[in-house]
Structure formats: C-alpha cells, structure tokens
A tleap script that builds the chain and sets N, CA, C and O, in Angstrom:
source leaprc.protein.ff14SB
mol = sequence {
  NMET GLU GLY THR ALA VAL TYR SER TRP VAL
  PRO GLY VAL SER TRP SER ASP HIE LEU SER
  PHE TRP ARG SER GLY TYR PRO ALA LEU MET
  ILE THR ASP THR ALA PHE PHE ARG TYR ARG
  HIE TYR HIE SER SER GLN ASP THR PRO GLU
  LYS LEU ASP TYR THR ARG MET ALA ALA VAL
  VAL GLU GLY LEU ALA GLY MET LEU VAL ARG
  LEU THR HIE ASP ASP ASN CPRO
}
set mol.1.N position { -8.358 -4.871 7.618 }
set mol.1.CA position { -7.156 -5.671 7.520 }
set mol.1.C position { -7.418 -6.821 6.568 }
set mol.1.O position { -8.511 -7.387 6.554 }
set mol.2.N position { -6.428 -7.163 5.780 }
set mol.2.CA position { -6.556 -8.238 4.817 }
set mol.2.C position { -5.466 -9.266 5.057 }
set mol.2.O position { -4.449 -8.968 5.682 }
set mol.3.N position { -5.678 -10.458 4.566 }
set mol.3.CA position { -4.664 -11.484 4.682 }
set mol.3.C position { -4.689 -12.404 3.497 }
set mol.3.O position { -5.689 -12.503 2.786 }
set mol.4.N position { -3.580 -13.079 3.288 }
set mol.4.CA position { -3.494 -14.038 2.206 }
set mol.4.C position { -2.396 -15.040 2.503 }
set mol.4.O position { -1.478 -14.760 3.274 }
set mol.5.N position { -2.491 -16.177 1.906 }
set mol.5.CA position { -1.417 -17.160 1.916 }
set mol.5.C position { -0.944 -17.247 0.470 }
set mol.5.O position { -1.746 -17.445 -0.443 }
set mol.6.N position { 0.340 -17.099 0.272 }
set mol.6.CA position { 0.849 -17.051 -1.096 }
set mol.6.C position { 1.928 -18.093 -1.323 }
set mol.6.O position { 2.521 -18.621 -0.383 }
set mol.7.N position { 2.165 -18.374 -2.590 }
set mol.7.CA position { 3.204 -19.312 -2.987 }
set mol.7.C position { 4.574 -18.653 -2.900 }
set mol.7.O position { 4.686 -17.428 -2.963 }
set mol.8.N position { 5.608 -19.461 -2.756 }
set mol.8.CA position { 6.957 -18.920 -2.615 }
set mol.8.C position { 7.457 -18.209 -3.865 }
set mol.8.O position { 8.410 -17.434 -3.789 }
set mol.9.N position { 6.838 -18.456 -5.005 }
set mol.9.CA position { 7.286 -17.800 -6.245 }
set mol.9.C position { 6.751 -16.376 -6.383 }
set mol.9.O position { 7.144 -15.669 -7.312 }
set mol.10.N position { 5.873 -15.937 -5.491 }
set mol.10.CA position { 5.347 -14.573 -5.540 }
set mol.10.C position { 6.470 -13.611 -5.161 }
set mol.10.O position { 7.096 -13.789 -4.116 }
set mol.11.N position { 6.742 -12.588 -5.993 }
set mol.11.CA position { 7.832 -11.660 -5.692 }
set mol.11.C position { 7.679 -11.028 -4.311 }
set mol.11.O position { 6.611 -10.519 -3.969 }
set mol.12.N position { 8.736 -11.063 -3.531 }
set mol.12.CA position { 8.749 -10.432 -2.230 }
set mol.12.C position { 8.500 -11.358 -1.064 }
set mol.12.O position { 8.795 -10.995 0.074 }
set mol.13.N position { 7.967 -12.542 -1.306 }
set mol.13.CA position { 7.644 -13.450 -0.206 }
set mol.13.C position { 8.900 -13.853 0.568 }
set mol.13.O position { 8.843 -14.021 1.786 }
set mol.14.N position { 10.003 -14.006 -0.105 }
set mol.14.CA position { 11.231 -14.432 0.575 }
set mol.14.C position { 12.152 -13.273 0.929 }
set mol.14.O position { 13.304 -13.502 1.297 }
set mol.15.N position { 11.678 -12.043 0.829 }
set mol.15.CA position { 12.529 -10.892 1.081 }
set mol.15.C position { 12.573 -10.478 2.539 }
set mol.15.O position { 13.208 -9.473 2.861 }
set mol.16.N position { 11.947 -11.188 3.408 }
set mol.16.CA position { 11.892 -10.774 4.801 }
set mol.16.C position { 12.751 -11.690 5.668 }
set mol.16.O position { 13.294 -12.685 5.187 }
set mol.17.N position { 12.867 -11.349 6.934 }
set mol.17.CA position { 13.725 -12.093 7.855 }
set mol.17.C position { 13.241 -13.512 8.133 }
set mol.17.O position { 14.015 -14.343 8.609 }
set mol.18.N position { 11.989 -13.798 7.846 }
set mol.18.CA position { 11.460 -15.129 8.141 }
set mol.18.C position { 12.110 -16.218 7.297 }
set mol.18.O position { 12.104 -17.380 7.703 }
set mol.19.N position { 12.668 -15.885 6.140 }
set mol.19.CA position { 13.250 -16.883 5.246 }
set mol.19.C position { 14.368 -17.668 5.923 }
set mol.19.O position { 14.485 -18.876 5.719 }
set mol.20.N position { 15.187 -16.999 6.720 }
set mol.20.CA position { 16.276 -17.712 7.398 }
set mol.20.C position { 15.730 -18.749 8.374 }
set mol.20.O position { 16.343 -19.798 8.572 }
set mol.21.N position { 14.581 -18.460 8.984 }
set mol.21.CA position { 13.952 -19.449 9.867 }
set mol.21.C position { 13.446 -20.635 9.049 }
set mol.21.O position { 13.666 -21.786 9.425 }
set mol.22.N position { 12.775 -20.364 7.941 }
set mol.22.CA position { 12.278 -21.434 7.070 }
set mol.22.C position { 13.423 -22.342 6.632 }
set mol.22.O position { 13.316 -23.567 6.698 }
set mol.23.N position { 14.508 -21.738 6.187 }
set mol.23.CA position { 15.646 -22.516 5.698 }
set mol.23.C position { 16.272 -23.384 6.787 }
set mol.23.O position { 16.889 -24.406 6.489 }
set mol.24.N position { 16.113 -22.981 8.044 }
set mol.24.CA position { 16.641 -23.768 9.164 }
set mol.24.C position { 15.618 -24.737 9.730 }
set mol.24.O position { 15.880 -25.404 10.731 }
set mol.25.N position { 14.447 -24.821 9.093 }
set mol.25.CA position { 13.439 -25.785 9.505 }
set mol.25.C position { 12.484 -25.309 10.580 }
set mol.25.O position { 11.738 -26.111 11.140 }
set mol.26.N position { 12.493 -24.007 10.882 }
set mol.26.CA position { 11.587 -23.466 11.885 }
set mol.26.C position { 10.368 -22.836 11.208 }
set mol.26.O position { 10.511 -22.160 10.189 }
set mol.27.N position { 9.189 -23.049 11.755 }
set mol.27.CA position { 8.024 -22.362 11.188 }
set mol.27.C position { 8.132 -20.863 11.455 }
set mol.27.O position { 8.583 -20.439 12.519 }
set mol.28.N position { 7.722 -20.087 10.493 }
set mol.28.CA position { 7.775 -18.630 10.640 }
set mol.28.C position { 6.622 -18.023 9.856 }
set mol.28.O position { 6.135 -18.602 8.885 }
set mol.29.N position { 6.209 -16.878 10.284 }
set mol.29.CA position { 5.095 -16.162 9.676 }
set mol.29.C position { 5.575 -14.793 9.244 }
set mol.29.O position { 6.218 -14.079 10.014 }
set mol.30.N position { 5.263 -14.427 8.014 }
set mol.30.CA position { 5.606 -13.088 7.551 }
set mol.30.C position { 4.338 -12.244 7.553 }
set mol.30.O position { 3.315 -12.619 6.979 }
set mol.31.N position { 4.432 -11.118 8.200 }
set mol.31.CA position { 3.343 -10.151 8.193 }
set mol.31.C position { 3.905 -8.905 7.543 }
set mol.31.O position { 4.912 -8.360 7.996 }
set mol.32.N position { 3.258 -8.454 6.485 }
set mol.32.CA position { 3.804 -7.341 5.719 }
set mol.32.C position { 2.730 -6.360 5.290 }
set mol.32.O position { 1.560 -6.713 5.140 }
set mol.33.N position { 3.146 -5.147 5.102 }
set mol.33.CA position { 2.252 -4.146 4.513 }
set mol.33.C position { 2.642 -3.911 3.052 }
set mol.33.O position { 2.223 -2.927 2.442 }
set mol.34.N position { 3.436 -4.811 2.505 }
set mol.34.CA position { 3.944 -4.752 1.123 }
set mol.34.C position { 4.716 -3.467 0.861 }
set mol.34.O position { 4.630 -2.891 -0.224 }
set mol.35.N position { 5.465 -3.024 1.854 }
set mol.35.CA position { 6.180 -1.748 1.772 }
set mol.35.C position { 7.048 -1.636 0.532 }
set mol.35.O position { 7.138 -0.561 -0.061 }
set mol.36.N position { 7.683 -2.718 0.134 }
set mol.36.CA position { 8.590 -2.641 -1.008 }
set mol.36.C position { 7.869 -2.312 -2.302 }
set mol.36.O position { 8.508 -1.883 -3.262 }
set mol.37.N position { 6.550 -2.502 -2.356 }
set mol.37.CA position { 5.774 -2.125 -3.541 }
set mol.37.C position { 5.241 -0.686 -3.442 }
set mol.37.O position { 4.879 -0.098 -4.461 }
set mol.38.N position { 5.188 -0.114 -2.239 }
set mol.38.CA position { 4.549 1.185 -2.044 }
set mol.38.C position { 5.457 2.273 -1.492 }
set mol.38.O position { 5.144 3.456 -1.619 }
set mol.39.N position { 6.558 1.903 -0.891 }
set mol.39.CA position { 7.378 2.849 -0.141 }
set mol.39.C position { 8.778 2.886 -0.746 }
set mol.39.O position { 9.556 1.947 -0.580 }
set mol.40.N position { 9.090 3.958 -1.436 }
set mol.40.CA position { 10.335 4.018 -2.201 }
set mol.40.C position { 11.597 4.000 -1.335 }
set mol.40.O position { 12.687 3.762 -1.853 }
set mol.41.N position { 11.474 4.243 -0.047 }
set mol.41.CA position { 12.637 4.265 0.842 }
set mol.41.C position { 12.917 2.921 1.510 }
set mol.41.O position { 13.897 2.796 2.244 }
set mol.42.N position { 12.075 1.913 1.271 }
set mol.42.CA position { 12.158 0.629 1.970 }
set mol.42.C position { 13.565 0.034 1.879 }
set mol.42.O position { 14.094 -0.163 0.785 }
set mol.43.N position { 14.164 -0.247 3.039 }
set mol.43.CA position { 15.491 -0.855 3.174 }
set mol.43.C position { 16.575 -0.104 2.420 }
set mol.43.O position { 17.508 -0.707 1.889 }
set mol.44.N position { 16.448 1.202 2.378 }
set mol.44.CA position { 17.492 2.031 1.778 }
set mol.44.C position { 18.045 2.962 2.860 }
set mol.44.O position { 17.549 2.980 3.986 }
set mol.45.N position { 19.060 3.718 2.513 }
set mol.45.CA position { 19.622 4.658 3.492 }
set mol.45.C position { 18.652 5.785 3.824 }
set mol.45.O position { 18.832 6.477 4.827 }
set mol.46.N position { 17.629 5.980 3.001 }
set mol.46.CA position { 16.608 6.997 3.268 }
set mol.46.C position { 15.460 6.471 4.133 }
set mol.46.O position { 14.552 7.228 4.477 }
set mol.47.N position { 15.490 5.194 4.485 }
set mol.47.CA position { 14.458 4.572 5.317 }
set mol.47.C position { 14.771 4.904 6.780 }
set mol.47.O position { 15.388 4.110 7.491 }
set mol.48.N position { 14.334 6.086 7.215 }
set mol.48.CA position { 14.689 6.600 8.533 }
set mol.48.C position { 13.445 6.747 9.415 }
set mol.48.O position { 12.331 6.858 8.901 }
set mol.49.N position { 13.630 6.747 10.732 }
set mol.49.CA position { 12.499 6.738 11.668 }
set mol.49.C position { 11.456 7.828 11.462 }
set mol.49.O position { 10.268 7.571 11.657 }
set mol.50.N position { 11.853 9.019 11.079 }
set mol.50.CA position { 10.867 10.099 10.939 }
set mol.50.C position { 9.900 9.878 9.782 }
set mol.50.O position { 8.885 10.569 9.693 }
set mol.51.N position { 10.190 8.939 8.905 }
set mol.51.CA position { 9.287 8.657 7.785 }
set mol.51.C position { 8.214 7.612 8.142 }
set mol.51.O position { 7.288 7.384 7.363 }
set mol.52.N position { 8.340 6.990 9.299 }
set mol.52.CA position { 7.393 5.947 9.699 }
set mol.52.C position { 6.116 6.551 10.272 }
set mol.52.O position { 6.138 7.620 10.882 }
set mol.53.N position { 5.019 5.859 10.068 }
set mol.53.CA position { 3.721 6.283 10.595 }
set mol.53.C position { 3.450 5.467 11.862 }
set mol.53.O position { 2.892 4.371 11.802 }
set mol.54.N position { 3.849 6.011 12.990 }
set mol.54.CA position { 3.764 5.274 14.257 }
set mol.54.C position { 2.330 5.034 14.713 }
set mol.54.O position { 2.067 4.049 15.403 }
set mol.55.N position { 1.414 5.892 14.352 }
set mol.55.CA position { 0.013 5.686 14.713 }
set mol.55.C position { -0.528 4.450 13.995 }
set mol.55.O position { -1.166 3.597 14.613 }
set mol.56.N position { -0.275 4.360 12.713 }
set mol.56.CA position { -0.724 3.171 11.965 }
set mol.56.C position { 0.019 1.918 12.410 }
set mol.56.O position { -0.564 0.836 12.479 }
set mol.57.N position { 1.303 2.064 12.710 }
set mol.57.CA position { 2.072 0.919 13.183 }
set mol.57.C position { 1.485 0.386 14.484 }
set mol.57.O position { 1.395 -0.828 14.669 }
set mol.58.N position { 1.088 1.272 15.381 }
set mol.58.CA position { 0.473 0.859 16.645 }
set mol.58.C position { -0.844 0.138 16.396 }
set mol.58.O position { -1.159 -0.833 17.084 }
set mol.59.N position { -1.622 0.607 15.410 }
set mol.59.CA position { -2.889 -0.052 15.088 }
set mol.59.C position { -2.645 -1.470 14.573 }
set mol.59.O position { -3.404 -2.386 14.891 }
set mol.60.N position { -1.598 -1.651 13.786 }
set mol.60.CA position { -1.251 -2.988 13.280 }
set mol.60.C position { -0.855 -3.900 14.436 }
set mol.60.O position { -1.285 -5.051 14.498 }
set mol.61.N position { -0.043 -3.390 15.344 }
set mol.61.CA position { 0.386 -4.191 16.497 }
set mol.61.C position { -0.819 -4.584 17.354 }
set mol.61.O position { -0.910 -5.725 17.808 }
set mol.62.N position { -1.734 -3.656 17.576 }
set mol.62.CA position { -2.948 -3.983 18.342 }
set mol.62.C position { -3.777 -5.045 17.629 }
set mol.62.O position { -4.299 -5.958 18.269 }
set mol.63.N position { -3.899 -4.932 16.322 }
set mol.63.CA position { -4.644 -5.925 15.563 }
set mol.63.C position { -3.997 -7.295 15.620 }
set mol.63.O position { -4.686 -8.304 15.768 }
set mol.64.N position { -2.688 -7.337 15.505 }
set mol.64.CA position { -1.970 -8.611 15.588 }
set mol.64.C position { -2.095 -9.226 16.974 }
set mol.64.O position { -2.268 -10.438 17.104 }
set mol.65.N position { -2.009 -8.401 18.005 }
set mol.65.CA position { -2.162 -8.908 19.367 }
set mol.65.C position { -3.554 -9.500 19.558 }
set mol.65.O position { -3.698 -10.563 20.162 }
set mol.66.N position { -4.579 -8.820 19.049 }
set mol.66.CA position { -5.939 -9.344 19.148 }
set mol.66.C position { -6.102 -10.652 18.403 }
set mol.66.O position { -6.784 -11.559 18.880 }
set mol.67.N position { -5.477 -10.759 17.229 }
set mol.67.CA position { -5.541 -11.994 16.444 }
set mol.67.C position { -4.883 -13.140 17.205 }
set mol.67.O position { -5.412 -14.251 17.241 }
set mol.68.N position { -3.732 -12.873 17.812 }
set mol.68.CA position { -3.046 -13.919 18.557 }
set mol.68.C position { -3.849 -14.374 19.758 }
set mol.68.O position { -3.879 -15.565 20.068 }
set mol.69.N position { -4.501 -13.442 20.439 }
set mol.69.CA position { -5.346 -13.808 21.578 }
set mol.69.C position { -6.489 -14.710 21.104 }
set mol.69.O position { -6.782 -15.729 21.730 }
set mol.70.N position { -7.125 -14.335 20.007 }
set mol.70.CA position { -8.222 -15.156 19.490 }
set mol.70.C position { -7.756 -16.531 19.032 }
set mol.70.O position { -8.437 -17.529 19.266 }
set mol.71.N position { -6.596 -16.588 18.380 }
set mol.71.CA position { -6.093 -17.880 17.908 }
set mol.71.C position { -5.698 -18.801 19.037 }
set mol.71.O position { -5.800 -20.021 18.908 }
set mol.72.N position { -5.249 -18.237 20.142 }
set mol.72.CA position { -4.781 -19.067 21.251 }
set mol.72.C position { -5.827 -19.294 22.335 }
set mol.72.O position { -5.593 -20.050 23.277 }
set mol.73.N position { -6.978 -18.643 22.206 }
set mol.73.CA position { -8.029 -18.800 23.204 }
set mol.73.C position { -8.679 -20.169 23.070 }
set mol.73.O position { -9.092 -20.566 21.980 }
set mol.74.N position { -8.766 -20.876 24.167 }
set mol.74.CA position { -9.364 -22.210 24.175 }
set mol.74.C position { -10.779 -22.111 24.769 }
set mol.74.O position { -10.937 -21.864 25.965 }
set mol.75.N position { -11.800 -22.305 23.930 }
set mol.75.CA position { -13.173 -22.244 24.402 }
set mol.75.C position { -13.617 -23.510 25.119 }
set mol.75.O position { -14.672 -23.533 25.753 }
set mol.76.N position { -12.807 -24.572 25.018 }
set mol.76.CA position { -13.144 -25.856 25.665 }
set mol.76.C position { -12.332 -26.006 26.940 }
set mol.76.O position { -11.116 -26.195 26.896 }
set mol.77.N position { -13.026 -25.920 28.094 }
set mol.77.CA position { -12.282 -26.043 29.382 }
set mol.77.C position { -11.690 -27.424 29.578 }
set mol.77.O position { -11.046 -27.681 30.596 }
savepdb mol mol.pdb
quit
C-alpha cells in the first residue's frame, strides 16, 4: 500500500466527494486507487457492480481499518 499528500492543483484531487466537505469547512480525507487514471468505466454508465474486484476491495477496507486502529491507539494510559 502506498500513500501521499498532494497539492490541490494535482489533477483528480478535487474529483471526489470529499471536496464538498472541504468547501463547508469540515476536514475530510480522500482515499483513492486512482481509478480515473486506470479504469475506463469510472463514473460512467458502464461502471457497474460486476466489474468491481470485491476481493481487492475487501483487502483495502481491512488495511484502512488496521490503519485507523493504529492511528487511534493510545499507548499512554
């Protein structure tokens, strides 16, 4: 798994649902697999459930859950 923090001028950074939260003053985090650069059906009428890779999606969710547990774990009692 890889991660990065990018500037708002990077193409695609504002293309997700988190932008509406930012504009309203709420902190938001975008997690992406850069689908719009790799997946020709992204947000089109051909973007249908049978084209999704549910096994990989589950692995991403497990990884994110583990990251959140680690970030919120307090080692100082």
